[in-house]
C-alpha positions in Angstrom: -51.8 -86.0 11.6 -52.7 -83.2 12.8 -50.4 -80.9 14.8 -50.9 -78.4 16.8 -48.7 -74.8 15.9 -47.7 -72.4 18.2 -47.7 -68.5 18.4 -44.4 -68.9 16.1 -45.2 -71.4 13.5 -48.6 -70.0 12.7 -46.6 -66.5 12.3 -44.6 -68.1 10.0 -47.3 -69.4 8.9 -49.2 -66.2 7.9 -46.3 -64.7 6.9 -44.4 -67.6 4.4 -49.0 -67.3 3.0 -48.6 -63.6 2.4 -45.2 -63.8 0.4 -46.8 -65.8 -1.7 -49.9 -64.1 -2.3 -48.1 -61.0 -3.3 -45.9 -63.1 -5.4 -49.6 -64.3 -7.2 -51.1 -61.3 -7.0 -48.1 -59.6 -9.2 -48.5 -62.1 -11.7 -51.5 -62.1 -12.5 -50.9 -58.4 -12.5 -48.9 -58.5 -15.1 -50.6 -61.0 -16.7 -53.2 -58.0 -17.9 -55.6 -59.2 -14.5 -54.2 -55.4 -12.1 -58.6 -55.3 -11.7 -59.2 -58.6 -10.4 -55.8 -59.1 -8.2 -56.1 -55.1 -6.8 -59.5 -56.5 -5.3 -57.9 -59.9 -4.1 -54.8 -57.6 -2.5 -57.9 -54.9 -1.4 -59.3 -58.0 0.5 -56.0 -59.7 2.1 -54.6 -57.2 2.9 -58.3 -56.1 5.3 -58.0 -59.4 6.4 -53.8 -59.5 7.2 -54.5 -55.5 8.8 -55.8 -56.0 12.7 -53.6 -59.0 13.7 -50.7 -59.2 10.7 -49.5 -56.0 10.7 -46.2 -56.2 8.8 -47.8 -58.6 6.1 -50.5 -55.9 5.7 -47.9 -54.1 4.4 -46.4 -56.1 2.6 -50.4 -56.7 1.1 -50.2 -52.8 0.9 -46.6 -52.5 -1.6 -48.7 -54.5 -3.4 -51.4 -52.4 -4.1 -49.2 -49.6 -5.2 -46.8 -51.8 -6.9 -50.4 -53.1 -9.2 -52.3 -49.9 -9.2 -49.4 -48.5 -11.6 -49.7 -50.4 -13.8 -52.8 -49.8 -16.8 -56.4 -50.7 -16.6 -56.0 -50.9 -12.9 -58.5 -50.2 -10.9 -59.0 -46.5 -8.5 -58.7 -46.3 -5.3 -62.4 -46.0 -5.3 -63.0 -48.6 -6.4 -61.3 -50.8 -4.9 -62.2 -49.1 -1.6 -65.4 -50.5 -2.5 -64.4 -53.4 -3.4 -63.2 -53.5 0.1 -66.9 -53.1 2.2 -68.5 -55.8 0.4 -65.8 -58.6 1.2 -65.7 -57.7 4.8 -69.9 -57.3 5.0 -70.4 -60.8 3.1 -67.9 -62.7 6.2 
């Protein structure tokens, strides 16, 4: 059984998934993997930024949180990860 999503339902779904992603990324960072969490956050932000700017801003806040954790990558490392993720898709 497949239900058609309305635009409002799709937006709600993206918002809910973004909240789960942000929480998961913070947990990954706290668990000692801030580098991987930051790379995933940069990819998520890149995916969301044009069509879902509000959710992209939430991921941006998560990236700022992750950047303050010990072992976080530099901004140039994140930019490089983002450029690789957009060319691979």
